[in-house]
C-alpha positions, 0 to 999 in steps of 0.5 A: 109536160112533166118531163119538160116542166122546170122543177127544183130538183132538175135545176139542182142537177143542171147547176151540179153538172159538168161536161168532164169526163164526157166529150161526146158532143166534141165528136158528134156536133158541127162547129163551123168556127173550127171548120169541124165537121159533125162526126169527126173529133175536134182537134182541141179535145184532150180526152178527160183533160177537156178542151185545149182551147177552153178559155178561147173556145168559139161562142157556139161551144160556150153556149151548147148544153145538152139535155143531160147537162141541163138536168133533163136526164138522170145522172147515169144518162150522161151522153158518153155512157148512153152513146148518144147526145140528146137535145131538145129541138124546135120543130115547126110549131113544137118541139122534138127530142134529137138523139144524135149517135155516131152510127144508127146501130148505136141506138139499137145497142143502147138500152139507155137511149131506148129508155130516154126515147120511150119516156119522151116519145109519148109526148113529142117526136123522137128523131134518131140520126147519125153523123155519117154522111151528114151532107147526104140529104138522102141519109136515113133517120128514124122518128119514134112516135107515140103508140109504138109507131116508128118512121124510118125515112131515107130520102123521099121514102117512109117506112112506117112501123107498128110494134116493130112490124113494117105496116106501110112503105110510101113516098112522101106526098108531094107537099112533104117532097116540095118542103123537103127540097126547098129545105135542102136547097136553102141549106145548100145556099147557106153552105156556099 
């Protein structure tokens, strides 16, 4: 995969990049050590001044590097400019591109996020989620696939669109429903 290959230009870009003035991950992502929920602003974030506890911030904050910081996106595709935090995530036996936005409508309003998704969706699924109601297992999300196919998922229901047109609305298979319920049970157990 050309997009994922480690090339000298990507490495150079990654070494030269710093978060500032971007701090979108400080709002979008969850940080358990700080009791910070996804979709809420971190109390330690000071805008362009950065993190007030930078030297003693939690390990998860120190380790986190979005795809832009890793050099996987163009200079102008920094999260605060696109409206979404973009990452590569493991998924089953493969990988998916994850785009996290404050509101699902942000994706539709951001030509840059749409361009990023278009580049990656030919090689892997692109999952678009928002950070509202993060604990609700039935909250909607989108999965963009190759050949202009999109799945809009809400709870156990999937709408399949091709080129923006609805072609099918179906309930997940029994195996998908079982796996989803097991995943929800496991998540709830870990959160207790």
